[in-house]
All heavy atoms as TSV, in Angstrom:
chain	resi	resn	atom	element	x	y	z
A	1	MET	N	N	-2.711	-47.214	-37.666
A	1	MET	CA	C	-1.424	-47.543	-37.078
A	1	MET	C	C	-0.315	-46.952	-37.948
A	1	MET	O	O	-0.402	-46.977	-39.165
A	1	MET	CB	C	-1.260	-49.057	-37.001
A	1	MET	CG	C	-2.243	-49.760	-36.079
A	1	MET	SD	S	-2.156	-49.274	-34.354
A	1	MET	CE	C	-0.565	-49.853	-33.910
A	2	PRO	N	N	0.717	-46.448	-37.283
A	2	PRO	CA	C	1.857	-45.920	-38.040
A	2	PRO	C	C	2.557	-47.047	-38.801
A	2	PRO	O	O	2.535	-48.204	-38.386
A	2	PRO	CB	C	2.784	-45.361	-36.964
A	2	PRO	CG	C	2.012	-45.348	-35.694
A	2	PRO	CD	C	0.869	-46.290	-35.856
A	3	ALA	N	N	3.189	-46.696	-39.910
A	3	ALA	CA	C	3.951	-47.666	-40.700
A	3	ALA	C	C	5.337	-47.830	-40.090
A	3	ALA	O	O	6.347	-47.446	-40.663
A	3	ALA	CB	C	4.040	-47.196	-42.140
A	4	VAL	N	N	5.355	-48.405	-38.890
A	4	VAL	CA	C	6.597	-48.603	-38.137
A	4	VAL	C	C	6.628	-50.059	-37.701
A	4	VAL	O	O	5.620	-50.591	-37.235
A	4	VAL	CB	C	6.634	-47.700	-36.878
A	4	VAL	CG1	C	7.848	-47.981	-36.020
A	4	VAL	CG2	C	6.583	-46.237	-37.263
A	5	SER	N	N	7.777	-50.696	-37.859
A	5	SER	CA	C	7.923	-52.060	-37.360
A	5	SER	C	C	8.093	-52.024	-35.851
A	5	SER	O	O	8.745	-51.132	-35.317
A	5	SER	CB	C	9.142	-52.724	-37.986
A	5	SER	OG	O	8.966	-52.860	-39.369
A	6	ILE	N	N	7.522	-53.003	-35.185
A	6	ILE	CA	C	7.706	-53.107	-33.739
A	6	ILE	C	C	9.079	-53.729	-33.498
A	6	ILE	O	O	9.384	-54.793	-34.035
A	6	ILE	CB	C	6.605	-53.948	-33.085
A	6	ILE	CG1	C	5.242	-53.293	-33.322
A	6	ILE	CG2	C	6.880	-54.127	-31.594
A	6	ILE	CD1	C	4.062	-54.127	-32.873
A	7	ALA	N	N	9.892	-53.053	-32.718
A	7	ALA	CA	C	11.243	-53.527	-32.441
A	7	ALA	C	C	11.197	-54.867	-31.722
A	7	ALA	O	O	10.263	-55.145	-30.962
A	7	ALA	CB	C	11.997	-52.501	-31.593
A	8	GLU	N	N	12.192	-55.694	-31.958
A	8	GLU	CA	C	12.297	-56.987	-31.273
A	8	GLU	C	C	12.598	-56.789	-29.785
A	8	GLU	O	O	12.048	-57.477	-28.947
A	8	GLU	CB	C	13.395	-57.833	-31.908
A	8	GLU	CG	C	13.056	-58.341	-33.297
A	8	GLU	CD	C	11.935	-59.366	-33.307
A	8	GLU	OE1	O	11.850	-60.175	-32.359
A	8	GLU	OE2	O	11.155	-59.360	-34.267
A	9	ALA	N	N	13.502	-55.857	-29.486
A	9	ALA	CA	C	13.926	-55.617	-28.098
A	9	ALA	C	C	13.002	-54.595	-27.436
A	9	ALA	O	O	12.583	-53.629	-28.061
A	9	ALA	CB	C	15.361	-55.125	-28.063
A	10	PHE	N	N	12.690	-54.830	-26.182
A	10	PHE	CA	C	11.877	-53.915	-25.379
A	10	PHE	C	C	12.817	-52.925	-24.713
A	10	PHE	O	O	13.734	-53.321	-23.990
A	10	PHE	CB	C	11.103	-54.730	-24.333
A	10	PHE	CG	C	10.066	-53.948	-23.584
A	10	PHE	CD1	C	8.908	-53.530	-24.203
A	10	PHE	CD2	C	10.232	-53.652	-22.242
A	10	PHE	CE1	C	7.924	-52.835	-23.503
A	10	PHE	CE2	C	9.260	-52.962	-21.536
A	10	PHE	CZ	C	8.106	-52.556	-22.172
A	11	ASP	N	N	12.615	-51.630	-24.963
A	11	ASP	CA	C	13.492	-50.582	-24.449
A	11	ASP	C	C	12.705	-49.691	-23.486
A	11	ASP	O	O	12.048	-48.739	-23.905
A	11	ASP	CB	C	14.043	-49.766	-25.613
A	11	ASP	CG	C	15.041	-48.717	-25.199
A	11	ASP	OD1	O	15.130	-48.377	-23.999
A	11	ASP	OD2	O	15.753	-48.204	-26.091
A	12	PRO	N	N	12.761	-49.997	-22.176
A	12	PRO	CA	C	11.973	-49.222	-21.211
A	12	PRO	C	C	12.327	-47.740	-21.178
A	12	PRO	O	O	11.445	-46.906	-20.963
A	12	PRO	CB	C	12.287	-49.874	-19.865
A	12	PRO	CG	C	12.913	-51.184	-20.169
A	12	PRO	CD	C	13.491	-51.090	-21.547
A	13	GLN	N	N	13.588	-47.393	-21.426
A	13	GLN	CA	C	13.973	-45.979	-21.404
A	13	GLN	C	C	13.351	-45.227	-22.575
A	13	GLN	O	O	12.849	-44.105	-22.407
A	13	GLN	CB	C	15.506	-45.826	-21.418
A	13	GLN	CG	C	16.174	-46.229	-20.126
A	13	GLN	CD	C	16.369	-47.739	-19.994
A	13	GLN	OE1	O	16.295	-48.494	-20.963
A	13	GLN	NE2	N	16.609	-48.199	-18.780
A	14	ALA	N	N	13.362	-45.825	-23.762
A	14	ALA	CA	C	12.732	-45.184	-24.919
A	14	ALA	C	C	11.221	-45.097	-24.725
A	14	ALA	O	O	10.598	-44.099	-25.098
A	14	ALA	CB	C	13.068	-45.961	-26.194
A	15	LEU	N	N	10.642	-46.117	-24.135
A	15	LEU	CA	C	9.211	-46.110	-23.843
A	15	LEU	C	C	8.870	-44.992	-22.865
A	15	LEU	O	O	7.931	-44.220	-23.084
A	15	LEU	CB	C	8.781	-47.464	-23.278
A	15	LEU	CG	C	7.314	-47.611	-22.904
A	15	LEU	CD1	C	6.413	-47.377	-24.102
A	15	LEU	CD2	C	7.077	-48.980	-22.302
A	16	GLN	N	N	9.660	-44.861	-21.804
A	16	GLN	CA	C	9.440	-43.806	-20.803
A	16	GLN	C	C	9.542	-42.427	-21.448
A	16	GLN	O	O	8.755	-41.536	-21.145
A	16	GLN	CB	C	10.452	-43.939	-19.663
A	16	GLN	CG	C	10.243	-42.948	-18.545
A	16	GLN	CD	C	8.972	-43.204	-17.758
A	16	GLN	OE1	O	8.634	-44.341	-17.482
A	16	GLN	NE2	N	8.272	-42.162	-17.398
A	17	SER	N	N	10.480	-42.258	-22.357
A	17	SER	CA	C	10.641	-40.983	-23.054
A	17	SER	C	C	9.391	-40.660	-23.877
A	17	SER	O	O	8.920	-39.516	-23.884
A	17	SER	CB	C	11.878	-41.040	-23.950
A	17	SER	OG	O	12.040	-39.851	-24.661
A	18	ALA	N	N	8.842	-41.660	-24.570
A	18	ALA	CA	C	7.619	-41.453	-25.349
A	18	ALA	C	C	6.451	-41.084	-24.436
A	18	ALA	O	O	5.665	-40.188	-24.750
A	18	ALA	CB	C	7.289	-42.715	-26.146
A	19	ILE	N	N	6.349	-41.757	-23.308
A	19	ILE	CA	C	5.273	-41.486	-22.352
A	19	ILE	C	C	5.377	-40.056	-21.827
A	19	ILE	O	O	4.390	-39.316	-21.798
A	19	ILE	CB	C	5.303	-42.501	-21.195
A	19	ILE	CG1	C	4.959	-43.902	-21.703
A	19	ILE	CG2	C	4.351	-42.081	-20.071
A	19	ILE	CD1	C	5.261	-45.020	-20.724
A	20	LEU	N	N	6.579	-39.662	-21.417
A	20	LEU	CA	C	6.772	-38.304	-20.895
A	20	LEU	C	C	6.463	-37.256	-21.961
A	20	LEU	O	O	5.877	-36.209	-21.664
A	20	LEU	CB	C	8.186	-38.137	-20.355
A	20	LEU	CG	C	8.503	-38.934	-19.086
A	20	LEU	CD1	C	9.985	-38.807	-18.730
A	20	LEU	CD2	C	7.633	-38.493	-17.934
A	21	GLY	N	N	6.855	-37.536	-23.201
A	21	GLY	CA	C	6.546	-36.609	-24.294
A	21	GLY	C	C	5.052	-36.452	-24.494
A	21	GLY	O	O	4.548	-35.343	-24.690
A	22	ALA	N	N	4.320	-37.565	-24.427
A	22	ALA	CA	C	2.868	-37.501	-24.576
A	22	ALA	C	C	2.222	-36.784	-23.399
A	22	ALA	O	O	1.300	-35.977	-23.572
A	22	ALA	CB	C	2.299	-38.915	-24.718
A	23	GLN	N	N	2.706	-37.058	-22.188
A	23	GLN	CA	C	2.133	-36.412	-21.002
A	23	GLN	C	C	2.362	-34.902	-21.013
A	23	GLN	O	O	1.529	-34.149	-20.521
A	23	GLN	CB	C	2.718	-37.026	-19.736
A	23	GLN	CG	C	2.226	-38.427	-19.468
A	23	GLN	CD	C	2.907	-39.099	-18.292
A	23	GLN	OE1	O	3.945	-38.652	-17.818
A	23	GLN	NE2	N	2.322	-40.180	-17.823
A	24	SER	N	N	3.472	-34.468	-21.594
A	24	SER	CA	C	3.778	-33.037	-21.638
A	24	SER	C	C	3.083	-32.326	-22.795
A	24	SER	O	O	3.078	-31.100	-22.859
A	24	SER	CB	C	5.288	-32.812	-21.750
A	24	SER	OG	O	5.746	-33.161	-23.054
A	25	GLY	N	N	2.519	-33.100	-23.714
A	25	GLY	CA	C	1.863	-32.507	-24.878
A	25	GLY	C	C	2.796	-32.289	-26.057
A	25	GLY	O	O	2.371	-31.852	-27.114
A	26	ALA	N	N	4.075	-32.610	-25.896
A	26	ALA	CA	C	5.050	-32.431	-26.972
A	26	ALA	C	C	4.902	-33.500	-28.057
A	26	ALA	O	O	5.288	-33.289	-29.202
A	26	ALA	CB	C	6.474	-32.452	-26.417
A	27	VAL	N	N	4.340	-34.658	-27.691
A	27	VAL	CA	C	4.166	-35.778	-28.620
A	27	VAL	C	C	2.675	-36.062	-28.740
A	27	VAL	O	O	2.002	-36.299	-27.730
A	27	VAL	CB	C	4.920	-37.027	-28.092
A	27	VAL	CG1	C	4.598	-38.248	-28.934
A	27	VAL	CG2	C	6.416	-36.780	-28.042
A	28	LYS	N	N	2.167	-36.020	-29.963
A	28	LYS	CA	C	0.753	-36.326	-30.216
A	28	LYS	C	C	0.589	-37.827	-30.424
A	28	LYS	O	O	1.552	-38.553	-30.643
A	28	LYS	CB	C	0.247	-35.552	-31.437
A	28	LYS	CG	C	0.381	-34.047	-31.271
A	28	LYS	CD	C	-0.401	-33.550	-30.078
A	28	LYS	CE	C	-0.247	-32.054	-29.922
A	28	LYS	NZ	N	-0.438	-31.596	-28.582
A	29	TYR	N	N	-0.642	-38.315	-30.388
A	29	TYR	CA	C	-0.900	-39.752	-30.374
A	29	TYR	C	C	-0.255	-40.534	-31.524
A	29	TYR	O	O	0.364	-41.571	-31.264
A	29	TYR	CB	C	-2.398	-40.028	-30.303
A	29	TYR	CG	C	-2.698	-41.473	-29.994
A	29	TYR	CD1	C	-2.449	-42.002	-28.729
A	29	TYR	CD2	C	-3.190	-42.323	-30.977
A	29	TYR	CE1	C	-2.697	-43.338	-28.436
A	29	TYR	CE2	C	-3.451	-43.662	-30.685
A	29	TYR	CZ	C	-3.199	-44.154	-29.423
A	29	TYR	OH	O	-3.438	-45.467	-29.142
A	30	PRO	N	N	-0.357	-40.106	-32.789
A	30	PRO	CA	C	0.284	-40.904	-33.854
A	30	PRO	C	C	1.796	-41.062	-33.635
A	30	PRO	O	O	2.345	-42.148	-33.818
A	30	PRO	CB	C	-0.016	-40.130	-35.128
A	30	PRO	CG	C	-1.254	-39.357	-34.804
A	30	PRO	CD	C	-1.114	-38.987	-33.336
A	31	GLU	N	N	2.458	-39.993	-33.228
A	31	GLU	CA	C	3.894	-40.074	-32.961
A	31	GLU	C	C	4.157	-40.937	-31.722
A	31	GLU	O	O	5.117	-41.706	-31.688
A	31	GLU	CB	C	4.485	-38.678	-32.763
A	31	GLU	CG	C	5.982	-38.708	-32.557
A	31	GLU	CD	C	6.588	-37.335	-32.310
A	31	GLU	OE1	O	5.856	-36.333	-32.247
A	31	GLU	OE2	O	7.819	-37.284	-32.159
A	32	PHE	N	N	3.299	-40.829	-30.719
A	32	PHE	CA	C	3.423	-41.654	-29.524
A	32	PHE	C	C	3.373	-43.132	-29.899
A	32	PHE	O	O	4.184	-43.934	-29.438
A	32	PHE	CB	C	2.301	-41.316	-28.532
A	32	PHE	CG	C	2.239	-42.228	-27.347
A	32	PHE	CD1	C	3.176	-42.150	-26.334
A	32	PHE	CD2	C	1.222	-43.172	-27.242
A	32	PHE	CE1	C	3.113	-42.998	-25.226
A	32	PHE	CE2	C	1.155	-44.019	-26.146
A	32	PHE	CZ	C	2.103	-43.930	-25.136
A	33	MET	N	N	2.424	-43.506	-30.742
A	33	MET	CA	C	2.316	-44.899	-31.175
A	33	MET	C	C	3.588	-45.345	-31.896
A	33	MET	O	O	4.109	-46.428	-31.638
A	33	MET	CB	C	1.094	-45.086	-32.078
A	33	MET	CG	C	-0.218	-44.961	-31.344
A	33	MET	SD	S	-0.438	-46.169	-30.030
A	33	MET	CE	C	-0.411	-47.683	-30.943
A	34	ALA	N	N	4.098	-44.517	-32.800
A	34	ALA	CA	C	5.317	-44.863	-33.535
A	34	ALA	C	C	6.496	-45.016	-32.582
A	34	ALA	O	O	7.294	-45.961	-32.714
A	34	ALA	CB	C	5.621	-43.804	-34.592
A	35	LEU	N	N	6.616	-44.130	-31.604
A	35	LEU	CA	C	7.725	-44.195	-30.648
A	35	LEU	C	C	7.621	-45.427	-29.753
A	35	LEU	O	O	8.632	-46.073	-29.462
A	35	LEU	CB	C	7.762	-42.923	-29.795
A	35	LEU	CG	C	8.172	-41.647	-30.526
A	35	LEU	CD1	C	7.937	-40.428	-29.635
A	35	LEU	CD2	C	9.612	-41.728	-30.982
A	36	THR	N	N	6.413	-45.750	-29.309
A	36	THR	CA	C	6.275	-46.927	-28.448
A	36	THR	C	C	6.536	-48.214	-29.226
A	36	THR	O	O	7.149	-49.146	-28.697
A	36	THR	CB	C	4.896	-46.993	-27.760
A	36	THR	OG1	O	3.859	-47.044	-28.746
A	36	THR	CG2	C	4.678	-45.802	-26.838
A	37	MET	N	N	6.123	-48.265	-30.478
A	37	MET	CA	C	6.399	-49.435	-31.311
A	37	MET	C	C	7.898	-49.574	-31.551
A	37	MET	O	O	8.446	-50.679	-31.482
A	37	MET	CB	C	5.637	-49.325	-32.632
A	37	MET	CG	C	4.128	-49.451	-32.454
A	37	MET	SD	S	3.181	-48.962	-33.907
A	37	MET	CE	C	3.595	-50.271	-35.044
A	38	ALA	N	N	8.575	-48.460	-31.793
A	38	ALA	CA	C	10.026	-48.482	-31.981
A	38	ALA	C	C	10.739	-48.910	-30.700
A	38	ALA	O	O	11.850	-49.435	-30.747
A	38	ALA	CB	C	10.522	-47.115	-32.436
A	39	ALA	N	N	10.079	-48.711	-29.553
A	39	ALA	CA	C	10.636	-49.120	-28.261
A	39	ALA	C	C	10.290	-50.575	-27.929
A	39	ALA	O	O	10.594	-51.053	-26.843
A	39	ALA	CB	C	10.131	-48.192	-27.153
A	40	GLY	N	N	9.621	-51.281	-28.849
A	40	GLY	CA	C	9.314	-52.687	-28.639
A	40	GLY	C	C	7.997	-52.964	-27.947
A	40	GLY	O	O	7.749	-54.082	-27.510
A	41	CYS	N	N	7.131	-51.972	-27.864
A	41	CYS	CA	C	5.830	-52.150	-27.211
A	41	CYS	C	C	4.844	-52.747	-28.215
A	41	CYS	O	O	4.626	-52.179	-29.286
A	41	CYS	CB	C	5.322	-50.805	-26.705
A	41	CYS	SG	S	3.735	-50.899	-25.864
A	42	VAL	N	N	4.250	-53.902	-27.852
A	42	VAL	CA	C	3.282	-54.556	-28.730
A	42	VAL	C	C	1.842	-54.226	-28.348
A	42	VAL	O	O	0.920	-54.513	-29.096
A	42	VAL	CB	C	3.473	-56.090	-28.755
A	42	VAL	CG1	C	4.823	-56.447	-29.313
A	42	VAL	CG2	C	3.267	-56.704	-27.393
A	43	GLY	N	N	1.661	-53.623	-27.184
A	43	GLY	CA	C	0.328	-53.243	-26.760
A	43	GLY	C	C	0.340	-52.686	-25.355
A	43	GLY	O	O	1.361	-52.728	-24.667
A	44	TYR	N	N	-0.787	-52.136	-24.959
A	44	TYR	CA	C	-0.895	-51.611	-23.598
A	44	TYR	C	C	-2.322	-51.739	-23.112
A	44	TYR	O	O	-3.251	-51.852	-23.901
A	44	TYR	CB	C	-0.405	-50.164	-23.511
A	44	TYR	CG	C	-1.200	-49.158	-24.304
A	44	TYR	CD1	C	-2.245	-48.461	-23.724
A	44	TYR	CD2	C	-0.882	-48.874	-25.635
A	44	TYR	CE1	C	-2.966	-47.520	-24.440
A	44	TYR	CE2	C	-1.598	-47.937	-26.354
A	44	TYR	CZ	C	-2.635	-47.267	-25.758
A	44	TYR	OH	O	-3.354	-46.348	-26.467
A	45	VAL	N	N	-2.467	-51.784	-21.794
A	45	VAL	CA	C	-3.782	-51.862	-21.155
A	45	VAL	C	C	-3.856	-50.744	-20.130
A	45	VAL	O	O	-2.967	-50.617	-19.282
A	45	VAL	CB	C	-3.993	-53.221	-20.453
A	45	VAL	CG1	C	-5.317	-53.256	-19.726
A	45	VAL	CG2	C	-3.877	-54.357	-21.440
A	46	ALA	N	N	-4.887	-49.927	-20.231
A	46	ALA	CA	C	-5.101	-48.863	-19.253
A	46	ALA	C	C	-6.092	-49.365	-18.200
A	46	ALA	O	O	-7.195	-49.801	-18.540
A	46	ALA	CB	C	-5.657	-47.617	-19.935
A	47	TRP	N	N	-5.665	-49.362	-16.964
A	47	TRP	CA	C	-6.508	-49.752	-15.837
A	47	TRP	C	C	-6.997	-48.462	-15.183
A	47	TRP	O	O	-6.270	-47.855	-14.399
A	47	TRP	CB	C	-5.709	-50.597	-14.845
A	47	TRP	CG	C	-5.135	-51.824	-15.475
A	47	TRP	CD1	C	-3.857	-51.985	-15.907
A	47	TRP	CD2	C	-5.810	-53.031	-15.772
A	47	TRP	NE1	N	-3.696	-53.222	-16.458
A	47	TRP	CE2	C	-4.886	-53.907	-16.386
A	47	TRP	CE3	C	-7.114	-53.474	-15.582
A	47	TRP	CZ2	C	-5.221	-55.180	-16.806
A	47	TRP	CZ3	C	-7.442	-54.755	-16.005
A	47	TRP	CH2	C	-6.507	-55.586	-16.600
A	48	ILE	N	N	-8.195	-48.034	-15.544
A	48	ILE	CA	C	-8.727	-46.759	-15.066
A	48	ILE	C	C	-8.878	-46.778	-13.547
A	48	ILE	O	O	-8.388	-45.890	-12.850
A	48	ILE	CB	C	-10.067	-46.427	-15.748
A	48	ILE	CG1	C	-9.916	-46.402	-17.271
A	48	ILE	CG2	C	-10.624	-45.102	-15.221
A	48	ILE	CD1	C	-8.894	-45.437	-17.823
A	49	ALA	N	N	-9.542	-47.796	-13.002
A	49	ALA	CA	C	-9.744	-47.859	-11.549
A	49	ALA	C	C	-8.418	-48.003	-10.805
A	49	ALA	O	O	-8.253	-47.486	-9.704
A	49	ALA	CB	C	-10.681	-49.010	-11.183
A	50	GLY	N	N	-7.472	-48.704	-11.402
A	50	GLY	CA	C	-6.160	-48.898	-10.779
A	50	GLY	C	C	-5.199	-47.753	-11.054
A	50	GLY	O	O	-4.083	-47.739	-10.526
A	51	GLU	N	N	-5.626	-46.815	-11.887
A	51	GLU	CA	C	-4.860	-45.607	-12.211
A	51	GLU	C	C	-3.452	-45.926	-12.701
A	51	GLU	O	O	-2.467	-45.329	-12.280
A	51	GLU	CB	C	-4.808	-44.668	-11.013
A	51	GLU	CG	C	-6.180	-44.206	-10.574
A	51	GLU	CD	C	-6.149	-43.289	-9.377
A	51	GLU	OE1	O	-5.259	-43.425	-8.522
A	51	GLU	OE2	O	-7.030	-42.414	-9.299
A	52	GLN	N	N	-3.360	-46.895	-13.641
A	52	GLN	CA	C	-2.066	-47.222	-14.214
A	52	GLN	C	C	-2.243	-47.790	-15.616
A	52	GLN	O	O	-3.323	-48.229	-15.984
A	52	GLN	CB	C	-1.317	-48.232	-13.352
A	52	GLN	CG	C	-1.964	-49.591	-13.297
A	52	GLN	CD	C	-1.243	-50.544	-12.353
A	52	GLN	OE1	O	-0.616	-50.104	-11.402
A	52	GLN	NE2	N	-1.345	-51.823	-12.605
A	53	VAL	N	N	-1.169	-47.724	-16.383
A	53	VAL	CA	C	-1.137	-48.295	-17.723
A	53	VAL	C	C	0.009	-49.300	-17.751
A	53	VAL	O	O	1.111	-48.999	-17.299
A	53	VAL	CB	C	-0.927	-47.209	-18.799
A	53	VAL	CG1	C	-0.906	-47.825	-20.190
A	53	VAL	CG2	C	-2.003	-46.129	-18.702
A	54	THR	N	N	-0.258	-50.495	-18.285
A	54	THR	CA	C	0.766	-51.516	-18.431
A	54	THR	C	C	1.113	-51.631	-19.913
A	54	THR	O	O	0.229	-51.889	-20.739
A	54	THR	CB	C	0.279	-52.873	-17.900
A	54	THR	OG1	O	-0.090	-52.727	-16.526
A	54	THR	CG2	C	1.365	-53.925	-18.012
A	55	TYR	N	N	2.369	-51.382	-20.241
A	55	TYR	CA	C	2.895	-51.494	-21.602
A	55	TYR	C	C	3.623	-52.824	-21.702
A	55	TYR	O	O	4.410	-53.165	-20.813
A	55	TYR	CB	C	3.855	-50.341	-21.895
A	55	TYR	CG	C	3.189	-48.995	-21.863
A	55	TYR	CD1	C	3.075	-48.289	-20.669
A	55	TYR	CD2	C	2.662	-48.431	-23.012
A	55	TYR	CE1	C	2.449	-47.055	-20.622
A	55	TYR	CE2	C	2.032	-47.194	-22.982
A	55	TYR	CZ	C	1.932	-46.515	-21.783
A	55	TYR	OH	O	1.311	-45.290	-21.745
A	56	MET	N	N	3.390	-53.589	-22.785
A	56	MET	CA	C	3.923	-54.936	-22.894
A	56	MET	C	C	4.834	-55.099	-24.103
A	56	MET	O	O	4.583	-54.505	-25.156
A	56	MET	CB	C	2.773	-55.927	-22.984
A	56	MET	CG	C	1.894	-55.906	-21.741
A	56	MET	SD	S	0.209	-56.477	-22.007
A	56	MET	CE	C	-0.488	-55.145	-22.959
A	57	GLY	N	N	5.875	-55.935	-23.921
A	57	GLY	CA	C	6.787	-56.282	-24.998
A	57	GLY	C	C	6.498	-57.674	-25.527
A	57	GLY	O	O	5.675	-58.412	-24.984
A	58	ARG	N	N	7.195	-58.052	-26.578
A	58	ARG	CA	C	7.004	-59.335	-27.258
A	58	ARG	C	C	7.227	-60.554	-26.373
A	58	ARG	O	O	6.639	-61.601	-26.590
A	58	ARG	CB	C	7.981	-59.470	-28.423
A	58	ARG	CG	C	7.787	-58.532	-29.539
A	58	ARG	CD	C	8.870	-58.772	-30.606
A	58	ARG	NE	N	8.722	-57.854	-31.708
A	58	ARG	CZ	C	7.928	-58.063	-32.750
A	58	ARG	NH1	N	7.229	-59.170	-32.829
A	58	ARG	NH2	N	7.843	-57.172	-33.702
A	59	LYS	N	N	8.132	-60.452	-25.435
A	59	LYS	CA	C	8.555	-61.620	-24.654
A	59	LYS	C	C	8.039	-61.578	-23.215
A	59	LYS	O	O	8.635	-62.156	-22.319
A	59	LYS	CB	C	10.071	-61.716	-24.673
A	59	LYS	CG	C	10.613	-61.899	-26.077
A	59	LYS	CD	C	12.119	-61.875	-26.109
A	59	LYS	CE	C	12.583	-61.926	-27.554
A	59	LYS	NZ	N	13.974	-61.574	-27.687
A	60	GLY	N	N	6.936	-60.863	-23.001
A	60	GLY	CA	C	6.346	-60.807	-21.668
A	60	GLY	C	C	6.876	-59.678	-20.805
A	60	GLY	O	O	6.475	-59.539	-19.650
A	61	GLU	N	N	7.770	-58.854	-21.351
A	61	GLU	CA	C	8.249	-57.705	-20.583
A	61	GLU	C	C	7.072	-56.756	-20.347
A	61	GLU	O	O	6.138	-56.707	-21.131
A	61	GLU	CB	C	9.333	-56.918	-21.341
A	61	GLU	CG	C	10.454	-57.716	-21.900
A	61	GLU	CD	C	10.241	-58.128	-23.347
A	61	GLU	OE1	O	9.086	-58.246	-23.797
A	61	GLU	OE2	O	11.255	-58.337	-24.010
A	62	ALA	N	N	7.162	-56.022	-19.265
A	62	ALA	CA	C	6.105	-55.062	-18.959
A	62	ALA	C	C	6.689	-53.835	-18.270
A	62	ALA	O	O	7.658	-53.934	-17.525
A	62	ALA	CB	C	5.040	-55.690	-18.074
A	63	HIS	N	N	6.100	-52.694	-18.572
A	63	HIS	CA	C	6.421	-51.444	-17.892
A	63	HIS	C	C	5.103	-50.923	-17.356
A	63	HIS	O	O	4.148	-50.753	-18.122
A	63	HIS	CB	C	7.059	-50.446	-18.856
A	63	HIS	CG	C	7.173	-49.078	-18.282
A	63	HIS	ND1	N	8.198	-48.734	-17.417
A	63	HIS	CD2	C	6.392	-47.973	-18.398
A	63	HIS	CE1	C	8.046	-47.469	-17.052
A	63	HIS	NE2	N	6.961	-46.991	-17.645
A	64	ILE	N	N	5.028	-50.675	-16.068
A	64	ILE	CA	C	3.814	-50.156	-15.452
A	64	ILE	C	C	4.014	-48.680	-15.151
A	64	ILE	O	O	4.966	-48.298	-14.471
A	64	ILE	CB	C	3.447	-50.933	-14.176
A	64	ILE	CG1	C	3.199	-52.400	-14.531
A	64	ILE	CG2	C	2.243	-50.313	-13.489
A	64	ILE	CD1	C	2.985	-53.296	-13.349
A	65	GLU	N	N	3.107	-47.870	-15.684
A	65	GLU	CA	C	3.211	-46.420	-15.547
A	65	GLU	C	C	1.986	-45.911	-14.806
A	65	GLU	O	O	0.843	-46.129	-15.236
A	65	GLU	CB	C	3.259	-45.802	-16.956
A	65	GLU	CG	C	3.421	-44.318	-16.979
A	65	GLU	CD	C	4.814	-43.869	-16.579
A	65	GLU	OE1	O	5.768	-44.657	-16.663
A	65	GLU	OE2	O	4.933	-42.696	-16.180
A	66	PRO	N	N	2.181	-45.233	-13.663
A	66	PRO	CA	C	1.038	-44.621	-12.980
A	66	PRO	C	C	0.435	-43.520	-13.871
A	66	PRO	O	O	1.167	-42.839	-14.580
A	66	PRO	CB	C	1.624	-44.014	-11.712
A	66	PRO	CG	C	3.002	-44.542	-11.603
A	66	PRO	CD	C	3.428	-45.001	-12.969
A	67	MET	N	N	-0.858	-43.377	-13.812
A	67	MET	CA	C	-1.493	-42.291	-14.561
A	67	MET	C	C	-1.150	-40.964	-13.880
A	67	MET	O	O	-1.029	-40.919	-12.658
A	67	MET	CB	C	-3.001	-42.498	-14.605
A	67	MET	CG	C	-3.422	-43.644	-15.469
A	67	MET	SD	S	-5.216	-43.781	-15.506
A	67	MET	CE	C	-5.392	-45.076	-16.709
A	68	PRO	N	N	-0.998	-39.902	-14.682
A	68	PRO	CA	C	-0.711	-38.601	-14.075
A	68	PRO	C	C	-1.782	-38.237	-13.052
A	68	PRO	O	O	-2.969	-38.442	-13.290
A	68	PRO	CB	C	-0.747	-37.638	-15.268
A	68	PRO	CG	C	-0.464	-38.497	-16.444
A	68	PRO	CD	C	-1.072	-39.835	-16.126
A	69	GLY	N	N	-1.354	-37.772	-11.913
A	69	GLY	CA	C	-2.279	-37.386	-10.870
A	69	GLY	C	C	-2.777	-38.541	-10.004
A	69	GLY	O	O	-3.568	-38.337	-9.115
A	70	ALA	N	N	-2.289	-39.761	-10.312
A	70	ALA	CA	C	-2.720	-40.924	-9.524
A	70	ALA	C	C	-2.150	-40.790	-8.113
A	70	ALA	O	O	-1.081	-40.236	-7.914
A	70	ALA	CB	C	-2.243	-42.217	-10.168
A	71	ARG	N	N	-2.885	-41.291	-7.178
A	71	ARG	CA	C	-2.528	-41.238	-5.769
A	71	ARG	C	C	-1.123	-40.918	-5.506
A	71	ARG	O	O	-0.108	-41.227	-5.484
A	71	ARG	CB	C	-2.860	-42.551	-5.083
A	71	ARG	CG	C	-4.315	-42.802	-5.114
A	71	ARG	CD	C	-4.618	-44.126	-4.483
A	71	ARG	NE	N	-5.522	-44.753	-5.421
A	71	ARG	CZ	C	-5.593	-46.017	-5.664
A	71	ARG	NH1	N	-4.818	-46.847	-5.073
A	71	ARG	NH2	N	-6.468	-46.497	-6.490
């Protein structure tokens, strides 16, 4: 894990930016983890069959991202 504190506030725009960077290949996994933590993400669950990833914040916030190429 990167040596980054998880932000108290959940920032969906910063999270979306990290996701887009990773999807484009501009952001590699260690940097992606640091960016999502800085955006207040405490964890995520990838639903392979459902073709989506749910990113979660400290207070129950959630951002649902369709997997690239999903329906």
